Each structure stands twice: as C-alpha cells, then as structure tokens.
C-alpha positions in Angstrom: 46.0 171.3 62.1 47.2 168.8 59.5 48.0 166.2 62.2 44.3 166.1 63.2 43.2 165.4 59.6 45.7 162.5 59.3 44.7 161.1 62.6 41.0 161.5 61.8 41.5 159.7 58.4 43.4 156.9 60.1 40.6 156.3 62.6 37.9 156.8 59.9 39.5 154.2 57.7 39.9 151.8 60.6 36.2 152.2 61.5 35.1 151.8 57.9 37.2 148.6 57.7 
C-alpha cells in the first residue's frame, strides 16, 4: 500500500499549495 501513501502525499501537497 505504498502507492497510496505517495499518491495521497502528492494530492495533499497540491492542496496545501
């Protein structure tokens, strides 16, 4: 389930932009 963590981090970082 590492892919989910990477994807979540990418979206989280984009939202926190």
